C-alpha positions in Angstrom: 0.1 0.1 0.0 1.3 3.5 -1.1 2.9 5.5 2.3 2.6 9.2 2.7 5.7 9.0 1.4 5.3 7.6 -1.8 2.3 10.0 -2.5 4.5 13.0 -2.2 7.0 11.6 -4.4 3.9 10.9 -6.9 3.4 14.5 -6.7 6.2 16.1 -7.3 6.9 13.8 -10.1 3.8 15.3 -11.3 4.5 18.7 -10.8 7.5 18.5 -12.7 6.0 18.1 -16.1 5.9 14.2 -16.2 9.8 13.8 -15.7 10.5 10.3 -14.7 11.3 9.8 -10.7 12.3 6.5 -10.0 10.2 4.4 -7.3 11.2 4.2 -3.8 12.1 0.5 -4.5 14.5 1.1 -6.8 16.6 3.7 -5.0 19.9 2.3 -2.8 18.8 3.9 0.4 21.8 1.7 2.3 24.1 0.9 -0.4 26.4 -1.9 0.4 30.1 -1.2 1.4 32.3 -2.1 -1.4 35.4 -4.4 -0.1 38.6 -2.7 -0.5 41.2 -4.7 -2.3 44.5 -5.5 -0.4 46.5 -4.7 -3.1 47.0 -2.4 -5.8 49.5 -3.5 -8.5 49.9 -0.3 -10.8 52.1 -1.8 -14.0 53.7 0.9 -15.6 55.2 -0.5 -19.1 57.8 2.4 -20.3 57.2 3.3 -24.0 54.1 1.2 -24.7 52.1 3.0 -27.2 48.3 2.8 -27.2 48.1 0.8 -30.3 50.3 -1.9 -29.4 48.2 -3.9 -27.0 45.7 -3.4 -30.2 48.1 -4.6 -33.1 49.4 -7.9 -31.1 46.5 -9.2 -29.1 45.9 -11.9 -31.4 49.8 -13.0 -30.5 49.1 -12.9 -26.8 48.8 -15.6 -24.2 45.6 -16.2 -22.3 47.5 -15.4 -18.5 49.5 -12.0 -19.6 48.0 -8.8 -21.1 45.5 -10.4 -23.0 44.1 -11.5 -19.3 43.9 -7.9 -18.5 42.5 -6.8 -21.3 39.9 -9.5 -21.7 38.8 -9.1 -18.0 39.3 -5.6 -17.1 38.3 -2.2 -18.2 40.5 -1.3 -21.3 40.3 2.2 -22.2 41.8 2.2 -25.7 41.9 6.0 -26.5 43.8 7.3 -23.5 46.3 10.3 -24.5 48.4 12.3 -22.1 47.1 16.2 -21.8 50.6 17.5 -21.6 53.4 17.6 -24.4 56.1 16.6 -22.7 56.0 13.0 -23.0 59.1 11.7 -21.2 59.7 9.0 -18.5 59.7 11.4 -15.9 56.7 13.6 -16.4 54.9 10.6 -17.3 55.4 8.7 -14.3 54.8 11.9 -12.4 51.0 12.5 -14.2 50.1 9.1 -13.6 50.5 8.9 -10.1 50.2 12.4 -9.2 47.1 13.5 -11.6 48.5 16.6 -12.0 50.0 19.0 -14.7 53.4 20.0 -14.9 52.9 23.2 -12.8 51.8 21.2 -10.2 54.1 18.2 -9.8 57.2 20.1 -11.3 58.7 17.2 -13.7 58.7 19.1 -16.7 61.3 16.4 -18.4 63.5 14.0 -17.6 65.8 16.8 -16.9 65.8 20.7 -17.3 68.2 23.6 -16.8 68.7 26.0 -13.7 67.5 29.2 -15.3 69.8 31.1 -13.4 73.5 28.9 -13.3 72.8 27.1 -16.8 73.4 23.7 -14.7 71.6 20.4 -15.6 69.1 19.3 -13.0 67.9 15.6 -13.4 64.4 15.0 -12.2 65.2 12.6 -9.1 68.8 14.0 -8.3 69.5 15.3 -4.6 72.7 15.5 -3.1 71.7 15.6 0.2 71.3 11.5 -0.3 73.5 8.7 -1.0 72.8 5.5 -2.9 73.0 2.5 -0.9 74.8 -0.5 -2.2 77.2 1.1 -4.1 79.5 4.1 -4.1 77.7 7.2 -5.0 79.4 9.9 -7.3 78.8 13.7 -7.2 75.2 14.5 -7.8 74.1 10.7 -8.0 72.3 11.2 -4.8 68.3 10.6 -5.4 64.9 11.3 -3.7 61.7 12.3 -4.8 62.5 15.9 -3.5 61.8 17.4 -7.0 58.4 16.2 -7.2 56.1 19.3 -5.7 52.8 17.4 -5.0 51.1 14.1 -3.7 51.0 11.0 -5.2 48.1 8.3 -4.9 50.3 6.3 -2.7 51.3 9.1 -0.6 47.2 10.0 -0.1 46.7 6.0 0.8 48.9 5.8 3.7 47.8 9.1 5.1 44.5 8.0 4.9 45.1 4.7 6.7 47.8 6.5 9.6 50.5 4.4 8.1 49.0 0.8 7.9 49.0 1.1 3.7 52.8 0.9 2.6 53.9 1.9 -0.8 56.6 0.1 -2.8 57.8 0.9 -6.6 60.2 -1.2 -8.4 61.6 0.1 -11.5 64.8 -0.3 -14.4 64.8 3.4 -13.6 65.5 5.2 -11.0 63.2 8.0 -12.0 60.2 5.3 -12.9 60.6 4.0 -8.8 61.0 7.5 -6.9 58.3 9.4 -8.7 55.8 6.5 -8.2 56.9 5.5 -4.7 56.1 9.4 -3.4 57.4 11.1 -0.6 56.0 8.2 1.8 57.0 4.8 0.1 59.8 2.9 -0.7 61.6 2.7 -4.1 63.7 0.2 -5.6 65.8 0.4 -8.9 68.4 -1.2 -11.1 71.6 0.1 -11.4 73.9 -0.2 -14.5 77.0 0.7 -12.6 76.7 -2.5 -10.2 74.2 -4.5 -11.5 72.1 -4.1 -8.4 68.9 -3.6 -7.1 69.6 0.2 -5.3 67.8 2.3 -2.9 68.6 5.7 -1.4 69.6 6.7 2.1 65.9 8.7 1.5 64.1 5.1 2.3 66.4 3.5 4.6 69.7 4.4 6.8 71.4 1.1 5.7 70.9 -1.6 2.6 67.8 -4.2 4.2 69.1 -7.6 4.8 66.7 -9.1 2.0 68.1 -6.8 -0.7 71.5 -7.8 0.4 70.8 -11.2 0.2 69.0 -10.8 -3.4 72.0 -9.3 -4.8 74.9 -11.2 -3.1 73.4 -13.8 -5.1 74.2 -11.8 -8.4 70.9 -12.9 -10.7 71.9 -10.7 -13.3 75.0 -12.4 -13.8 72.9 -15.4 -15.3 72.3 -13.5 -18.5 76.3 -13.0 -19.2 77.0 -14.7 -22.9 73.3 -15.3 -23.2 71.4 -14.8 -26.4 68.3 -13.1 -27.3 66.8 -15.2 -30.0 63.2 -15.3 -31.7 60.8 -16.8 -29.5 58.4 -17.6 -32.1 59.2 -18.9 -35.5 60.2 -16.1 -38.0 57.5 -16.7 -40.0 54.9 -15.6 -37.6 56.5 -11.9 -37.4 55.0 -8.9 -38.7 58.6 -7.0 -39.2 60.4 -10.3 -40.1 62.0 -8.7 -43.1 63.0 -5.4 -41.0 65.9 -7.4 -39.0 68.7 -4.8 -40.3 67.3 -1.5 -40.8 70.4 0.8 -41.4 68.8 3.1 -38.9 69.2 1.0 -35.8 71.8 2.0 -33.4 73.4 -1.5 -31.6 73.6 -1.4 -27.9 76.6 -2.6 -26.5 77.4 -6.3 -28.0 73.9 -7.0 -29.5 74.5 -6.3 -32.9 71.4 -5.4 -35.5 70.1 -8.9 -36.3 69.1 -12.1 -34.6 70.5 -13.7 -32.3 71.8 -11.1 -30.2 74.6 -12.0 -27.7 74.4 -9.7 -24.8 77.6 -10.1 -23.6 81.1 -11.3 -23.3 82.0 -12.2 -19.8 84.6 -9.4 -19.1 82.5 -6.9 -21.1 82.2 -3.5 -18.8 78.7 -2.4 -20.3 77.2 -5.6 -19.5 74.5 -4.3 -17.6 73.8 -1.4 -20.1 73.5 -4.0 -22.7 70.9 -6.0 -20.5 69.0 -3.4 -20.5 68.6 -3.2 -24.2 67.1 -6.9 -24.0 63.7 -8.5 -22.8 65.7 -10.1 -20.2 65.9 -7.0 -18.6 62.0 -7.2 -17.5 62.8 -10.8 -16.3 65.1 -9.9 -13.9 63.0 -6.8 -12.7 60.2 -9.6 -12.4 62.7 -11.8 -10.4 63.7 -8.9 -7.7 59.5 -7.8 -7.3 59.3 -11.9 -6.6 61.7 -11.6 -3.9 60.0 -8.3 -2.4 56.8 -10.4 -2.2 58.1 -13.2 -0.3 60.3 -10.9 1.9 58.1 -7.4 2.6 54.8 -9.4 1.6 52.6 -6.4 0.2 48.8 -7.3 0.4 49.0 -9.4 3.5 48.3 -6.7 5.7 44.9 -5.3 7.6 45.1 -2.8 5.2 45.5 -2.1 1.3 49.1 -1.5 0.1 50.4 -0.6 -3.5 53.1 -1.9 -5.6 54.1 0.0 -8.6 56.1 -2.4 -10.9 57.9 -0.1 -13.7 59.0 -2.1 -16.8 61.5 -0.4 -18.8 63.0 -3.0 -21.5 60.2 -1.7 -24.3 61.4 1.6 -24.2 65.5 0.7 -24.3 64.5 -1.9 -27.0 62.5 0.9 -28.9 65.0 3.8 -28.6 67.8 1.4 -30.0 65.9 -1.0 -32.7 62.9 1.5 -33.1 59.1 0.3 -32.7 58.6 -0.8 -36.2 61.5 -3.7 -35.9 61.8 -7.4 -35.4 63.3 -6.6 -32.0 60.7 -4.2 -30.7 58.0 -7.2 -32.1 59.7 -9.8 -29.8 60.0 -7.9 -27.3 56.1 -7.4 -26.7 55.6 -11.4 -27.2 58.2 -11.8 -24.6 56.3 -8.9 -22.3 53.5 -10.5 -22.5 54.6 -13.9 -21.0 56.9 -11.7 -18.3 53.4 -10.0 -16.8 51.6 -13.4 -16.9 54.6 -14.2 -14.5 54.1 -11.0 -12.4 50.6 -11.7 -12.6 50.9 -15.6 -11.6 53.4 -14.4 -8.5 50.8 -11.7 -7.1 48.3 -14.3 -7.5 50.0 -16.8 -5.1 50.8 -14.4 -2.5 47.8 -12.2 -2.5 45.2 -13.4 -4.8 44.3 -11.5 -7.8 40.5 -11.5 -6.4 42.0 -9.6 -3.9 44.2 -7.5 -6.2 43.4 -4.3 -8.4 45.7 -4.3 -11.6 46.3 -0.9 -13.3 48.3 -1.3 -16.5 49.4 2.1 -18.1 52.2 3.9 -19.8 54.2 6.8 -19.3 54.5 7.9 -22.9 54.5 6.4 -26.5 57.0 6.9 -29.3 57.4 7.8 -32.9 58.7 5.9 -35.8 62.2 6.5 -36.4 62.6 9.2 -39.1 64.5 6.9 -41.4 61.9 4.1 -41.4 58.6 6.7 -42.2 61.0 8.0 -45.0 61.5 4.5 -46.6 57.9 3.7 -46.4 57.3 7.2 -47.8 59.5 6.9 -50.6 58.2 3.1 -51.2 54.9 4.7 -52.1 56.3 7.6 -53.8 59.3 6.7 -55.8 59.7 10.3 -57.2 60.5 11.3 -53.5 64.4 11.9 -53.1 66.1 8.7 -51.5 69.7 9.9 -50.8 71.0 9.3 -47.2 74.2 10.5 -45.7 76.1 8.3 -43.2 77.3 10.6 -40.2 80.0 9.7 -37.7 79.1 7.0 -35.1 76.8 5.3 -37.5 74.1 8.0 -37.2 71.8 8.7 -40.3 71.0 12.0 -41.6 68.9 12.9 -44.6 70.1 15.4 -47.3 67.3 17.5 -47.7 66.3 19.7 -51.2 64.0 22.5 -51.4 60.9 20.0 -51.6 61.7 18.5 -48.8 62.2 21.5 -46.7 58.8 22.8 -47.9 57.4 20.0 -46.1 56.2 17.2 -49.2 57.7 14.6 -46.7 59.4 16.4 -44.2 61.2 14.3 -41.9 64.2 14.5 -39.6 66.7 14.9 -37.1 67.1 17.8 -35.0 70.5 19.0 -33.9 70.8 21.2 -30.7 73.8 22.9 -31.6 72.6 23.8 -35.0 69.2 25.4 -34.0 71.1 26.9 -31.0 73.6 28.5 -33.1 70.9 30.1 -35.6 69.3 31.6 -32.6 72.7 33.0 -31.5 73.4 34.6 -34.7 70.0 35.6 -34.8 70.5 37.5 -31.7 73.8 38.7 -32.1 72.5 40.5 -35.4 69.5 42.1 -34.1 70.3 43.3 -30.8 74.3 44.0 -31.3 75.5 42.0 -28.6 78.9 40.0 -28.6 77.3 37.1 -26.7 75.7 33.9 -27.2 72.2 34.5 -25.4 70.5 31.0 -26.2 72.8 29.1 -23.4 71.4 25.5 -23.6 68.5 22.9 -24.4 67.2 20.3 -22.1 63.9 19.0 -24.0 61.4 20.8 -24.8 62.9 23.8 -23.4 65.9 26.5 -24.6 67.4 28.6 -22.3 68.4 31.8 -22.5 71.4 33.6 -20.7 68.6 35.8 -18.5 71.0 37.8 -16.3 73.4 38.6 -19.7 70.1 39.9 -21.2 69.0 42.2 -18.5 72.4 43.1 -17.9 72.9 44.6 -20.9 69.4 46.0 -20.8 67.5 44.2 -23.0 64.2 43.1 -22.6 63.6 39.5 -21.9 60.4 39.1 -23.7 61.6 41.1 -27.1 64.3 38.2 -26.9 62.4 35.5 -26.3 60.3 36.8 -29.5 63.4 37.1 -31.3 64.7 33.7 -30.4 61.3 32.2 -31.5 61.4 33.7 -34.9 65.0 32.5 -35.6 63.9 28.9 -34.6 60.4 29.2 -36.8 62.6 30.0 -40.0 63.9 26.5 -39.7 63.0 23.6 -41.4 61.4 21.0 -38.7 60.0 23.2 -36.1 55.9 23.6 -35.9 55.7 25.6 -33.0 57.8 27.8 -30.6 56.2 29.3 -27.1 57.8 31.4 -25.0 58.0 31.8 -21.4 56.4 35.5 -21.5 53.6 34.4 -23.2 52.9 31.2 -21.3 53.1 33.3 -18.0 51.0 35.7 -19.1 48.0 33.1 -20.6 49.1 34.5 -24.2 48.7 31.1 -25.8 46.5 30.5 -28.6 43.1 28.6 -28.4 44.4 25.2 -30.2 44.9 21.9 -28.4 48.7 21.8 -28.9 49.2 25.5 -27.3 47.1 23.7 -24.1 49.2 20.7 -23.7 52.3 22.7 -24.0 51.0 25.2 -21.0 50.1 21.7 -19.3 54.1 21.1 -19.6 54.8 24.3 -18.4 56.7 25.1 -15.0 57.1 28.9 -14.3 60.8 28.4 -12.4 62.1 24.9 -14.1 60.9 25.4 -17.9 62.9 27.3 -19.9 62.5 30.5 -21.8 61.3 28.6 -25.5 59.4 25.6 -25.1 59.6 23.7 -28.8 57.0 21.9 -30.8 59.1 20.2 -33.5 56.8 19.1 -36.6 55.2 15.6 -36.8 57.9 13.0 -37.8 60.8 14.8 -36.5 63.1 14.0 -33.7 64.0 16.2 -31.2 66.5 15.1 -28.3 69.6 16.5 -26.8 71.8 13.8 -28.5 70.1 13.4 -32.1 72.7 10.4 -32.8 71.7 8.5 -29.3 68.4 6.7 -30.2 66.7 5.3 -33.1 63.5 6.4 -32.4 62.1 9.1 -30.1 59.1 10.3 -28.1 59.0 13.4 -26.5 55.9 15.5 -28.7 52.3 16.4 -28.6 51.8 14.2 -31.3 49.2 11.1 -31.2 51.9 8.6 -31.3 53.4 9.9 -28.3 50.7 10.7 -26.3 48.6 7.6 -26.6 49.2 4.7 -24.1 46.7 1.8 -22.7 45.2 2.3 -19.8 43.3 -0.7 -17.9 41.9 -1.2 -14.6 41.0 -5.0 -13.4 40.1 -6.2 -10.3 37.1 -6.3 -7.6 33.8 -4.5 -8.9 35.7 -3.3 -12.4 33.2 -4.2 -15.1 35.2 -5.6 -18.1 34.9 -4.0 -21.7 36.5 -2.0 -24.1 36.0 2.0 -23.3 36.7 4.0 -27.2 36.0 7.3 -25.7 39.1 9.9 -25.2 40.2 9.7 -21.6 43.7 10.8 -20.3 46.1 8.6 -18.0 46.0 11.8 -15.3 42.6 10.4 -14.8 43.9 7.2 -13.2 45.0 8.9 -9.8 41.5 10.2 -8.7 39.8 7.0 -9.9 42.1 5.1 -7.8 41.5 7.5 -4.8 37.8 7.1 -5.3 37.9 3.3 -5.6 39.9 3.1 -2.0 38.1 5.9 -0.2 40.7 8.3 0.3 41.8 12.0 -0.9 42.9 12.5 -4.5 46.6 13.8 -5.0 47.1 17.6 -3.8 47.3 18.5 -7.6 45.3 15.8 -9.1 43.3 17.3 -11.9 41.7 14.5 -13.2 38.1 13.0 -14.3 36.9 9.8 -12.6 36.6 6.6 -15.0 33.5 5.7 -14.1 33.3 2.0 -15.3 36.7 1.3 -13.4 34.4 2.2 -10.1 31.8 -0.1 -10.5 29.3 0.5 -7.7 31.5 2.7 -6.0 
């Protein structure tokens, strides 16, 4: 029988012009409180571009990447909102949900605007490494990270009962996810050990010392990296020896790759350029699960695992190579092993798994050029071999006009062009462009001011000099970004989100599509760091209790992960978070 309350609801519905109002029986008056997971496993695959899981989906086994994609909420169209698509910036964004202006990590490195000295994103001279000697400025901590992480908020919300651990193949890929309240461990290519710093402990923990004393990396000396499947199954089977590939250490450019000779001092660097590097990282995670037992306490713990081999291999051989393809097949198996280890220790039914990446990657300029030429026989084909094995195009007027524009930027060349232009325009006898740290050019601010020049005027003159060169799409000045004078375009908004007032340079550069921009143009076959889709597109996957499985194709951002985790776990969002919650991943929460 209708109650007085029911009749009131009916009256309100009628007076609202017939708009539907749910009957009380349909309303969750006492929603059930969902059970919190015992562990959040956050997997970051360095340089896993968003199309790669789709391209190789049929090649994956049932227990690794495909398991996450099939059983989780898979956001297939996730793009970073910032343009500084680098490892440090991406990891900071993933775990803070913030823009560069809030988290402060404007790149892997930047320059001190007044002294011109390089600053590494996780350097801290007050700290030293545990387990190996520390060279000057090699000490590390999260001191340069300017806002909290999701792990920090989890620890704060549980009065310290929750714990945060972060493991990475690189120091920055462990330190930034760990935040200020977690513990970070990473591989040192100097010693072949997994290390931490005095920020986290006063001495090397016994379990860590025991793991390192067993020297597990040494098992890969003289090992061969061979194709894991028959060559006929590979998309890039015929691309095993591309002229643009930069062989790392003893690997060479063709399969099989010998990792190293027994006495090679560069063995650990070479190892990092193979899929075995991720295998070693997971071996370490297994030891950490055994020793520290994350997910086995009375509060939710967070374990971040950053796998770096895909990035190293992509830089050395390019993403369109037989090596990169074989690595993805092996990565799938390595992730299956990681999931099995967590299932054994914690239980995947009690674990929320998040998978994403810090950035994508472009094809190498040489690969793009070769494909373009194959489809347009009249296009220029001539290549110039440079010292050290690098390859550069010899451009003609048609190429410079942008018909098939692709190439590599050489910082000394474009800095020289800026200085030549500024010397002529302002009649100065000094170089006013003093350095480059992607994506910033830094000007000699004290000298500019001492000569009575207006900094804003000099910035604009330098920007105009750059834009006269081929291969630059846009240049944003510090003065314009500070004043909010950037144009209302998608790329301008992304550059604004990549800008930090104290750390970014006086000019922020945007290369033309398919142009590689890096401080050392001969170091990598392929590069990232632009606002273009190939660099911003990464996968985002949630798999765990209450998460509905399905592929979601609307555009979202990896910066949305942090606030989604905060809502899932019932804790505050990180202090700088500006993301939007991903509702499918929240289930009934």
